[in-house]
C-alpha positions in Angstrom: 18.8 144.9 100.2 22.4 143.1 102.3 22.2 140.5 104.1 25.4 139.1 106.5 24.8 135.3 107.1 26.3 134.3 110.6 27.1 130.8 111.3 28.3 130.4 114.6 31.6 129.0 116.4 31.4 125.4 117.4 32.6 124.4 120.7 35.8 121.7 120.1 33.5 118.4 120.4 34.3 115.0 119.2 33.3 116.0 115.5 35.1 118.9 115.6 38.5 117.8 114.3 40.1 120.9 115.2 43.1 119.0 116.7 43.2 117.0 113.1 43.1 120.2 110.4 46.1 121.5 110.7 47.5 118.3 109.8 46.1 119.2 106.4 46.2 122.9 106.3 42.3 123.3 106.9 39.9 125.6 109.5 36.9 123.9 109.0 36.1 120.5 109.0 32.8 121.2 107.0 30.6 124.3 105.5 27.9 125.8 106.3 25.3 123.6 103.8 21.6 125.1 105.5 23.1 128.7 105.4 24.8 128.6 101.7 21.3 126.5 100.4 19.5 129.5 102.2 20.8 131.9 100.0 20.1 130.4 97.2 16.8 130.9 98.7 16.5 134.1 98.6 16.3 137.1 95.9 19.2 137.3 93.5 19.7 140.8 92.9 20.8 141.2 97.3 23.9 141.7 98.4 25.4 138.5 100.2 28.3 137.7 102.8 28.6 134.4 104.3 30.5 134.4 107.7 31.7 131.4 109.6 33.7 131.8 112.6 35.1 128.5 112.6 36.8 130.2 109.8 37.2 133.5 110.4 36.3 136.3 112.6 33.0 138.3 112.7 34.2 142.3 112.4 31.9 144.7 113.2 32.7 146.0 109.6 30.6 142.7 108.9 27.8 143.1 111.0 27.4 147.2 110.0 27.3 146.6 106.3 24.7 144.4 106.4 20.3 144.8 106.6 19.6 142.3 108.0 21.9 139.5 109.6 21.0 136.2 109.2 22.0 133.5 111.7 21.3 129.3 111.9 22.9 127.1 114.7 22.3 123.9 116.2 22.8 123.5 119.5 26.1 123.1 120.2 27.1 126.6 118.8 24.4 128.1 121.7 27.6 130.0 123.9 28.7 131.3 120.2 25.2 132.3 119.4 24.4 134.1 122.2 27.7 136.4 121.9 26.7 137.0 117.8 23.3 138.1 119.0 24.8 140.6 121.3 27.0 142.4 119.1 24.3 142.5 116.3 22.1 144.1 118.3 25.1 146.6 120.0 25.1 147.4 116.6 21.1 148.4 116.1 20.6 146.0 113.7 18.3 143.4 112.6 18.4 139.2 113.5 17.1 136.9 111.6 17.5 133.0 113.1 16.2 129.8 112.0 17.6 126.2 112.3 17.9 122.6 114.6 19.0 125.4 117.4 16.3 127.6 117.0 13.5 125.6 116.2 13.6 123.8 118.7 14.4 126.5 121.9 13.7 129.8 120.1 12.3 131.0 123.3 15.5 131.4 125.2 16.2 134.0 122.5 14.4 137.0 123.4 16.6 139.9 121.9 16.4 137.8 118.3 14.0 140.1 116.3 12.3 137.4 113.7 12.0 133.5 113.6 11.9 131.4 110.5 11.8 128.3 111.8 11.7 124.8 110.0 12.2 123.9 106.7 13.5 126.7 104.8 11.4 126.0 101.9 8.2 126.8 103.6 8.9 129.0 106.0 11.4 131.7 103.8 8.3 132.3 101.1 6.3 133.3 103.6 8.9 135.5 105.6 9.8 137.3 102.0 6.1 138.3 100.8 5.7 139.7 104.8 8.8 141.9 104.7 8.2 143.1 101.1 4.2 144.2 102.6 5.8 145.0 105.4 3.8 143.1 108.0 6.9 141.1 109.6 5.9 138.4 111.9 8.1 138.1 114.9 7.5 133.7 114.4 7.2 131.7 110.5 7.0 128.1 111.4 4.9 125.3 109.8 4.4 121.7 110.0 4.4 121.0 106.2 7.6 119.0 104.8 8.2 120.4 101.8 9.2 118.7 98.5 13.0 118.6 98.5 13.2 117.9 94.7 12.2 121.6 94.6 15.7 123.0 96.6 17.8 124.8 95.4 21.7 124.2 94.4 23.6 126.0 97.8 25.2 129.1 97.1 28.7 128.1 96.9 29.7 131.4 95.4 30.1 132.3 99.2 32.6 129.8 100.2 36.1 130.3 100.5 36.9 126.7 99.8 40.4 126.5 101.0 39.1 127.0 104.2 37.1 123.2 104.6 38.4 120.0 105.2 35.5 118.4 102.8 32.2 119.4 101.2 28.4 118.6 102.0 25.5 117.8 100.1 22.1 116.7 101.4 20.6 113.5 99.4 17.4 113.1 101.3 15.5 114.3 104.9 13.9 112.1 107.2 14.4 108.6 109.6 11.2 105.8 109.1 12.8 105.0 113.4 11.5 106.0 116.3 14.3 106.5 118.7 13.2 108.2 121.7 16.4 110.0 122.0 16.7 111.3 118.9 15.5 114.9 117.4 15.8 114.0 113.6 12.0 112.5 113.0 10.4 115.9 114.9 12.8 117.9 112.4 12.6 116.1 109.3 10.4 114.0 110.0 9.6 109.9 109.9 8.9 109.7 105.7 12.8 109.9 103.9 12.0 112.7 101.2 14.8 111.6 98.7 16.1 114.3 96.0 16.1 113.0 92.5 19.2 111.7 90.8 19.4 114.1 87.7 18.9 117.1 91.1 21.8 114.9 92.7 24.1 115.0 89.7 23.5 119.2 89.6 25.0 119.1 93.0 28.4 116.9 92.0 28.6 119.2 88.7 28.0 122.1 90.9 31.5 121.1 93.4 33.3 119.7 90.7 33.0 122.7 88.6 34.4 125.3 90.9 37.4 122.6 91.3 36.4 120.7 94.3 38.0 117.7 95.0 38.3 115.5 98.0 35.6 114.3 100.6 31.9 114.9 100.5 29.8 114.3 103.5 26.3 113.0 102.5 24.5 114.5 105.4 21.6 113.2 105.3 19.8 111.7 108.5 20.0 107.9 107.4 21.3 107.2 103.8 19.2 104.3 103.6 15.7 106.1 104.6 14.4 105.1 101.1 16.5 102.3 100.3 14.0 102.1 96.2 15.1 105.6 95.5 18.9 105.3 96.7 19.5 102.5 94.8 18.6 104.5 91.4 20.6 107.7 92.9 23.9 105.2 93.5 23.7 104.0 89.8 23.7 107.4 88.3 26.5 108.7 90.9 28.7 105.5 90.1 28.4 106.4 86.4 29.5 110.5 87.1 32.1 109.2 89.1 33.6 106.9 86.4 33.0 110.0 83.6 35.1 112.0 86.1 37.6 109.7 87.3 36.4 109.9 91.0 36.6 112.9 92.9 35.4 112.6 95.5 35.5 109.9 98.0 31.8 109.7 100.0 31.2 109.4 103.3 27.3 109.5 104.9 25.3 108.1 108.2 23.0 104.8 108.1 21.5 102.6 109.8 23.3 99.2 111.0 20.9 97.2 108.7 22.6 98.4 105.4 25.1 95.4 106.6 22.1 93.4 105.5 21.3 95.0 102.2 24.4 93.5 99.7 23.2 95.0 96.7 23.4 98.8 98.8 26.6 98.3 100.1 27.9 97.0 96.7 26.2 100.2 94.9 27.5 102.6 97.4 31.5 101.0 96.8 30.9 101.8 92.8 29.5 105.0 93.6 33.2 105.3 96.1 31.6 105.6 99.9 34.5 104.6 102.0 32.5 105.2 105.7 29.8 105.4 107.0 28.8 106.5 110.8 26.1 104.0 112.4 23.8 104.8 115.7 25.3 101.6 117.6 24.3 102.9 121.1 24.6 100.4 123.6 25.4 96.4 122.7 22.7 96.1 125.8 19.5 94.4 123.8 17.2 95.8 127.0 18.8 98.9 127.0 18.0 99.5 122.7 14.6 98.4 123.2 13.3 101.0 126.3 14.8 103.5 123.8 12.7 102.2 120.6 16.4 101.6 118.4 15.0 98.3 117.4 16.5 98.7 114.4 19.1 97.1 116.2 18.0 94.6 118.6 17.7 90.4 117.5 21.4 91.1 115.8 24.7 90.8 116.0 26.3 93.7 115.8 29.6 92.9 115.9 29.2 90.5 112.7 26.9 94.0 111.0 30.0 95.8 111.9 32.3 93.4 110.2 30.1 93.1 107.1 30.0 97.0 106.3 33.8 96.7 106.5 34.5 94.1 104.7 32.7 95.5 102.1 34.5 98.6 102.3 32.9 100.6 104.5 35.2 101.7 107.6 32.4 101.8 111.0 32.3 104.8 112.5 29.9 104.6 115.4 27.7 106.6 118.3 27.7 105.5 121.6 25.4 106.6 124.9 26.0 105.7 128.8 22.7 107.1 130.7 20.2 105.0 129.9 17.5 103.9 132.3 18.5 100.5 132.3 22.5 101.0 132.5 24.1 99.1 134.9 27.6 98.9 136.3 28.3 96.0 134.0 27.6 98.1 130.8 31.0 100.1 130.6 32.4 97.8 130.5 30.2 95.7 127.7 30.6 98.4 125.8 33.9 98.5 126.0 34.6 95.1 124.9 32.0 95.4 121.9 34.4 98.9 120.7 37.4 96.6 120.7 36.1 93.3 119.8 34.4 95.5 116.4 37.0 97.1 115.2 35.8 100.5 115.5 38.2 102.7 115.6 36.4 106.0 115.7 33.8 105.5 118.4 32.1 108.5 119.9 30.6 107.6 123.6 28.8 110.4 125.0 26.2 110.9 128.1 22.5 110.6 127.0 21.4 114.2 126.7 17.5 114.7 126.7 16.6 117.0 123.5 14.0 119.2 123.5 10.6 118.0 121.4 12.1 114.3 121.9 9.9 111.5 123.5 12.5 111.2 126.1 12.6 114.9 126.9 8.6 114.2 127.0 8.8 111.4 130.0 11.3 112.3 131.6 9.6 115.7 132.2 6.8 113.6 133.0 8.2 111.9 135.6 10.2 115.4 137.1 13.2 114.3 135.9 14.5 117.2 133.6 16.8 119.7 136.0 18.1 121.7 132.9 15.7 122.0 130.0 17.9 123.1 127.4 20.5 120.4 126.5 24.2 122.1 125.9 23.6 119.3 122.6 27.4 118.6 123.7 27.4 114.7 125.2 30.6 115.0 125.6 31.5 117.1 128.4 29.8 115.6 131.5 27.1 117.6 131.5 23.6 116.2 131.5 19.8 117.5 131.7 17.9 115.1 133.6 18.5 112.8 136.8 19.4 109.7 136.0 18.3 106.3 137.3 22.0 105.4 138.2 23.6 107.4 140.9 25.0 110.2 138.8 28.9 109.7 140.4 28.9 106.1 139.0 27.6 107.4 135.5 29.7 109.6 135.1 32.9 107.6 136.3 32.4 105.0 134.7 31.4 106.8 131.3 35.2 108.1 132.0 36.4 104.7 132.8 35.2 103.9 128.9 36.9 107.0 127.4 39.7 106.3 129.7 40.3 103.1 128.4 39.1 103.1 124.3 41.2 105.9 124.0 43.9 104.3 125.8 47.5 104.8 123.2 47.0 100.7 123.4 44.2 100.0 123.2 43.2 103.0 120.1 46.5 101.3 118.2 44.8 97.8 118.3 41.8 98.8 117.6 43.1 100.7 114.2 44.9 97.3 113.8 41.8 94.9 114.1 40.2 97.5 112.2 43.0 96.5 109.2 42.9 93.2 109.2 39.2 93.3 108.5 38.8 95.9 105.9 38.9 95.9 102.2 39.5 98.9 100.2 37.7 98.9 97.2 36.8 103.2 96.5 39.3 105.3 95.2 40.8 107.5 97.3 40.3 111.2 98.4 42.9 113.0 96.3 45.4 115.1 98.7 47.7 117.9 96.9 52.0 117.5 97.4 51.7 119.7 99.8 48.9 118.8 101.9 50.4 115.6 101.9 53.9 117.0 103.0 52.7 118.8 105.4 50.8 116.4 106.6 53.4 113.4 107.2 55.5 116.5 108.8 53.4 117.0 111.3 52.4 112.9 112.3 56.0 112.5 112.5 56.4 115.1 115.0 53.1 115.5 117.1 52.8 111.7 116.6 55.6 109.4 116.4 58.3 112.0 118.9 56.5 114.0 120.9 53.3 111.6 122.1 52.8 109.7 125.0 52.0 106.9 122.0 54.5 106.9 119.9 56.2 103.6 120.4 52.7 102.2 119.8 52.4 104.4 116.6 55.4 102.9 115.1 54.6 99.8 116.0 50.8 100.3 114.1 53.6 101.2 110.9 56.0 98.1 110.9 52.6 96.0 111.5 50.5 97.8 108.7 53.9 97.8 106.4 54.1 93.6 107.1 50.4 92.7 106.5 48.5 95.7 104.7 51.0 97.8 103.5 48.3 99.2 101.0 46.7 100.6 104.0 49.2 102.6 105.2 47.4 105.4 104.2 44.3 104.9 105.8 46.7 103.7 109.1 48.0 107.6 108.8 45.1 109.2 108.3 43.4 107.5 112.1 46.3 108.0 114.1 45.7 111.6 112.9 42.3 111.2 113.9 42.8 109.6 117.3 45.2 112.8 117.8 42.0 114.8 117.7 40.4 112.5 120.2 43.2 111.6 122.3 43.4 116.1 123.4 39.8 115.5 123.9 39.0 113.4 126.2 42.2 115.2 128.0 40.8 118.5 128.0 37.8 117.6 128.9 39.3 115.3 132.1 40.8 119.0 133.3 37.6 120.5 133.2 
């Protein structure tokens, strides 16, 4: 049996880092971890080939080679998904689809021959059994939440490692919180399931043994969802890192209450974590309560961010506009919060009502859903529901936030705020001399000479050399990220 695993193309978005990857000679930020894990769940005697459209082109020869074409995707990849399905069907091949996009939106794809939905540990064996017996059904779905301690290692042999800026592992699934707009609990549930320490170290060993050195994203929905088990894993990772001289620099996603857990932060430092993404959403208490983001209420959120950054964890954060409680004052409040906190990577998006979420159901009951499928890209100025605020006012306010926080003056000012309060504890990720030379050359030309913010860039370099010279690599890295953010913002404003 020959199986082609296809990962569709992402549009250029805030998190694609498309405009930054060229600085280090990479094509894609992250590998398709889900498809690599699916490959390991398929029979070992099957021939398998991976095509990641974010790195390479899909050729007709690839499709014709296969007996089955497996597609996995997120909502933001929808446009590419439709193109892939059309090409595969035009060549009369059998399409099997799974992943987040299809789990909540399979009804949109009439040309897919078979859907293997929800978590593959449960549904893939059912699919394989029926395939062998000649009794294949169109849809395989389940509400069962599998024991992920039995999840196999990803099939790294399919990957061209040099295409990617970072690798990825998953340690847990699920989140204990119940935010109205979030589809994580729809996909993975509210009870976090965690791998055991030996299993996690096996995944680290697998990456280490194939020669990976550099950043690794722990893709968990909420890394600290089960604090007790995570502490045990962090202790094991810390010891592993010491023995192997810190080959990986780790980053992840967590809720803001991590700032209340001193032991966890210390253990994360020892395990060589250097960055954490946090869903701030909004500094307005009423909005947080209205959307069920209770873990962010009754807190000085700026203070929590600073605690994390002083503990060696750069905070990247998500913000949302479009809540029912938002007013014309909301936009300035978000700008002030981002600038004061020193969150350099601030992803501000328009609220989207994702299928299956409590938000979607509430808005649908109120007759406010206008486009059933969301674009999956909350930075493209589209909305799939009727907001309470005048929509033009909301879009203009949103553009005001982006234009302010990603103006060169405010962006570079924010880097200084971050560097002034950041204490570095982790070891830096490995970057080859070739990559360093390429990155420095690109930075000098594209940012230091050709960009509109070049004077702000050189002022930042001088400030860093005088005030925090050991953090110059961090300053340069953040300016590269900024180059991407500026480009995305400008391109979106042109649409």
